[in-house]
C-alpha positions as CSV (number, residue, x, y, z in Angstrom):
1,X,0.2,0.0,0.1
2,X,2.6,2.6,0.7
3,X,4.4,1.8,-2.8
4,X,1.2,2.9,-4.6
5,X,1.1,6.0,-2.3
6,X,4.3,6.8,-3.4
7,X,3.5,6.5,-6.9
8,X,0.8,8.8,-6.4
9,X,2.3,11.2,-4.5
10,X,5.5,11.5,-7.2
11,X,4.6,13.9,-10.0
12,X,7.4,14.8,-12.0
13,X,7.7,18.5,-12.1
14,X,7.7,20.2,-15.7
15,X,10.2,22.5,-16.7
16,X,9.1,26.2,-18.0
17,X,9.8,25.6,-21.5
18,X,7.5,22.2,-21.5
19,X,4.7,23.8,-20.2
20,X,4.9,26.2,-23.1
21,X,5.3,23.5,-25.6
22,X,2.1,21.6,-24.0
23,X,0.1,25.0,-24.2
24,X,1.2,25.7,-27.7
25,X,0.2,22.2,-28.2
26,X,-3.2,22.4,-27.0
27,X,-4.2,25.6,-28.3
28,X,-3.5,24.4,-31.8
29,X,-5.8,21.4,-31.2
30,X,-8.7,23.9,-30.0
31,X,-8.4,26.5,-32.3
32,X,-10.3,26.1,-35.7
33,X,-8.4,25.8,-38.6
34,X,-9.6,28.8,-40.5
35,X,-8.1,30.7,-37.7
36,X,-4.6,29.0,-37.9
37,X,-4.9,29.3,-41.7
38,X,-5.3,33.3,-41.5
39,X,-2.4,33.3,-38.7
40,X,-0.2,31.4,-41.0
41,X,-1.0,33.7,-43.8
42,X,-0.8,36.9,-42.0
43,X,3.0,35.7,-41.0
44,X,3.4,35.1,-44.8
45,X,2.3,38.5,-45.8
46,X,4.1,40.3,-43.2
47,X,7.4,39.3,-44.5
48,X,6.9,40.6,-47.8
49,X,8.5,44.1,-48.3
50,X,6.7,47.6,-49.7
51,X,3.0,46.0,-49.6
52,X,0.1,47.1,-47.5
53,X,-1.8,45.0,-45.7
54,X,-5.6,44.5,-47.0
55,X,-7.4,45.6,-43.8
56,X,-5.3,49.1,-44.1
57,X,-6.4,49.9,-47.7
58,X,-8.1,53.2,-48.6
59,X,-10.2,53.8,-51.7
60,X,-8.8,55.6,-54.7
61,X,-5.1,54.9,-53.8
62,X,-2.2,53.4,-55.6
63,X,-1.6,49.9,-53.6
64,X,0.5,46.9,-53.7
65,X,-1.1,44.0,-51.6
66,X,0.0,40.5,-51.0
67,X,-2.1,37.8,-50.6
68,X,-3.8,34.3,-51.5
69,X,-6.6,33.8,-53.9
70,X,-9.5,32.5,-51.9
71,X,-11.9,32.7,-54.8
72,X,-12.0,32.8,-58.8
73,X,-15.1,33.4,-61.1
74,X,-16.3,34.3,-64.3
75,X,-18.2,36.9,-64.3
76,X,-20.4,37.2,-67.5
77,X,-20.9,40.4,-69.4
78,X,-22.4,41.2,-72.6
79,X,-19.5,41.3,-75.0
80,X,-16.7,39.6,-72.9
81,X,-16.5,38.1,-69.6
82,X,-14.2,39.4,-66.6
83,X,-12.3,37.2,-64.5
84,X,-12.8,38.0,-60.5
85,X,-10.8,36.9,-58.0
86,X,-10.9,37.6,-54.3
87,X,-7.4,37.9,-52.5
88,X,-7.0,37.7,-48.7
89,X,-4.0,38.2,-46.4
90,X,-5.9,37.1,-43.3
91,X,-6.5,40.9,-42.3
92,X,-9.1,41.3,-45.2
93,X,-10.0,41.1,-48.5
94,X,-9.8,42.8,-51.9
95,X,-11.0,41.9,-55.3
96,X,-9.1,41.9,-58.4
97,X,-11.2,42.3,-61.6
98,X,-9.4,41.5,-65.2
99,X,-12.1,42.7,-68.0
100,X,-12.1,40.8,-71.0
101,X,-10.3,37.6,-69.6
102,X,-12.0,34.0,-69.0
103,X,-8.7,32.9,-68.0
104,X,-5.0,33.8,-66.9
105,X,-2.1,31.4,-66.7
106,X,-1.0,31.0,-63.3
107,X,-3.9,32.5,-61.8
108,X,-5.9,29.6,-59.5
109,X,-7.5,29.4,-55.9
110,X,-4.7,29.1,-53.2
111,X,-1.9,30.6,-55.1
112,X,-0.3,33.5,-53.5
113,X,0.6,36.8,-55.9
114,X,1.3,40.6,-55.1
115,X,-1.3,42.7,-56.7
116,X,-0.4,46.5,-57.7
117,X,-3.2,48.9,-58.9
118,X,-5.5,51.6,-57.5
119,X,-8.3,50.2,-55.3
120,X,-11.9,51.5,-56.1
121,X,-15.0,51.1,-53.8
122,X,-17.9,49.2,-55.1
123,X,-21.3,50.9,-54.2
124,X,-23.0,47.3,-53.8
125,X,-21.4,45.7,-51.3
126,X,-18.8,48.1,-50.3
127,X,-15.9,46.1,-51.4
128,X,-12.7,47.5,-52.7
129,X,-11.7,46.3,-55.9
130,X,-8.6,46.7,-58.1
131,X,-9.5,46.9,-61.9
132,X,-6.7,45.1,-64.4
133,X,-4.1,45.0,-61.6
134,X,-0.3,44.2,-62.4
135,X,0.5,41.0,-60.8
136,X,3.5,39.0,-59.8
137,X,3.1,35.5,-58.8
138,X,5.2,33.9,-55.6
């Protein structure tokens, strides 16, 4: 009986760094995947030089943003279609719209890129849109 009490009484002391590791491990297990992906994307986007976070964009300013294409669709218009891509960097999202294009090589969901252009507000849904932006695939 005394041996049993000794094993119950013995508790190994955790080092400070082991507690931090366990805390990070459990926080990753309990945090939703969308939040983890957004945090990972924010860290990537913060590492790129000379760009503005999407959450800080203002209308009618020349900007350079970096992000990941979260959705891609073809908008049918009379005459020719437009290619619409929603770009997100973890702090917000912006729409890139290429007029007269159905497809652009290298532009696909999940692809990371840098966009350069003038952000314009859309009156219907208050999103910022960059028309025919220059882009660089990462």
